[in-house]
N, C-alpha and C positions, 0 to 999 in steps of 0.2 A: 602066749598066755595062756596058762592051764587053767585048765578049769577048778583046780582049788583056787588058784587065785580068783576065779574071778565071783568064788562064793564065797571066798574071805571078804572080801569088796561089800559084796551084797550083804552078806552079815554084819559088818561094822554100819554102811547104812540105816539096814532095820534097826538097829540098836540106836544110833541116833535117831534115826527118827520117833523112837520108843520114850525115848529119856527126853526130848524135845514137849511131845504131847502127855508126858506124864502129868507136870503142874497144873494146865489147863483142864486135863480128864478129871484129875484129884477136885479140883475148888469145883467143878461143875457137879462132881458127882456129892458131894458136901451139902452143896449149896439146895440140889434136888432132893436128900434126905431130909434136910432140916424144913422143906418147903412141903414134903410130903405130911412131916408129922404136924405142920402145923394146920394145914389142910383136913388132917385125920379130926385133930382136935377140934378144929371150930365148924367143920361140915362145910367146909368154902369147898366147892369143886370150879372153880376158875381158870380157864387154858391161860388166861395169862400171867395170874396170881404165880404159876410154875415156870412162865416162860422168861416173863422179864429178868427176876432177879439171879437165873441161871447166866443171861448173857447179862448183867452186870460182873459178875464175879468172873467170868473168862475174860471181861475187858481188865476187872483187876488184875487178874493174873495176866494177863497178857502186860500189865505196865509194871508189875513186879519181876516180874521172870522173863524182860524183854531182851535186856542190856544178855544175861547170860545164855538164853536161848541164841542171841545175832551169836555172839563168841564161839558156842559151842559149833557152829553151823559154819563158819567161817572156817574154824581151826581145821576141820573137817575136810572142809574143801579145798583148802590150802594147803593138806598133806595128800590129797588127792590129786593134785597139780603138781606139786615138788614132784612125788613121787612117779609119774607119769610116765618119763621116760625109762626109768627101769620096769617100768610095768610092758609096757609095748616088746620091749625085748623076749 
């Protein structure tokens, strides 16, 4: 196993991680912006008003993107295990 090979596997793992985290982080970011604008317009500075909508947005994102995320991680893991004998040599 060469150094380039290990770096390649690590790069693929990081890319899969970023691809899986992007929808959830995007939903949380958009919800945070909307709630912040609402708080600025109404001058309501309540911590739970900012936190609860973000949690709900993350749960909704997991419901929407969960099957795709599961499929992506299973594909990556399957590819890794199938090619494992080639990696060891």
